[in-house]
N, C-alpha and C positions, 0 to 999 in steps of 0.2 A: 706866935707865928709858926712854930713847929707843928702845932695841932692842925693848922690850916694846910700845911704842906703834907702832913700824914693823911688828911682827908682827901686831898687832890691826888696824891701819889700813894694810895693804899696798897700795901704789899708789892711795891715796885711797879704798879700798873696805874695808868691814868684813870682816876675815879674808881679804881679797883676792878675795872672791866678787862677781861681778856679780849683784846681787839683782833678782828680778822676781817677779811673781805666779806664774808657772809654776815658778820655782825653789822658791817657798813650797809649791806643791802637791806637788812631788816630795819635798821634805823632810818635809811632813806625812804623805805616804804612807809614807815610811820610818819615821817616828815611830810611826804607827798599827800598821804591820806588826810593828815591834820590840816594842811594848807587849804584844802577845799572849803573848810568852814570859814577861814579868813576871807577867801574870795567871795563866798556867798554872803557873808556879813557885810563886806564892803559894797557889793552890788546892791544889796537891800538898803543900806544907808544912803547910797548915792541916789537911788530912785525914790526913796521914801515909802517903799512898799516891799513886801517879801518877793524876792527874785531868786531863781536858781539858774545861773548862767550855764551855758553848755560846757565851759571849762570845769565846772564842778563835777560833771559826769566823767570827763576825761581824767581828772585828778583821782576820782574815786576808782576808776578802772585801773589806772597805772599803779596807784597805791595798793590796791587789792592784789594785783598780779605780783608786785614785788614782795608783799607780805606772804602770799601763797608760796612763791618760790623759796623764800627764806624758811617757811614752815616745813616744806617738803625736804629741804636740805637738812634741817635739824631733826627730822623725823618726829615732829611734834603733832600728834594726832588731834589735839584740841584745836590748835590754830589751823591745821589743814581743813578740818570740818568747818571752822568758822569762815574761811575764805574760799573754800572749794566752789561754792555756788553764788557767792556774793557778787561776782562780776556779771551775772545774767541780767539783773534789772538795770545795771549801768549801761550795758550794751543795748538793751531794749530802748532805753531813753535816748541814747545816741541815734539809733535807727529812726525812732519817732521824730526826733529833732531834724534829722537829715530829710526825711520825707516831707515834713512841714515846710522847711526852707525851700525845697525843690518845687513845692506847690505854689509858692509866691508868684504873683503876677506883676507885670509892669503897669504902672499908672498910665492911663490913656493920655493924660496931659503932659506930665513931667518925666515919665519913665522910671520913677522911683519904684523899687520893689515893695509891694504891699501884700499883706496876708490874704490868703484865699477868702473869698466871699466878703470882701470889704465893700462897703457902699461908697465910701469916700477915701481919698488919699490923705494920709496923715501929714504928708509933706506939703502939698499944695492946696489941699481941701477940695479938689475936683471930684464931682460925682462920677462914679464909675458906670460905664454902660452895662446893660443887662447881659450882653454877650460875654463880657469879661467875668461876670459873676457866674455864668453857667459853665465856663471853661474849666 
């Protein structure tokens, strides 16, 4: 039992780690960044196909910015370079997603939002008029 205690409280520190607010920010960044994989895995399992939900990109962005903040504070050039530009594709994917969602049209029959250039409504099955397709 003593060896387990020594492992957990190594040198008087929990897990032998010198804890600080910045250590917490770095660990939170890692947790947020890792959670995106769990979200993506869950979404893919739920639909039975590979899916990348928009929350994946939000978690990627937040996790990257937290880790970049931690790296800058720690003056760690390796991690600064690793995360300095990683946010760019995440932002770009969020912009693309926003534009795509904004381009959705209302079904002529039921009013449900449908993707642009849809021939039929996935909700009610109604054929969409050519004017809705051109818009």
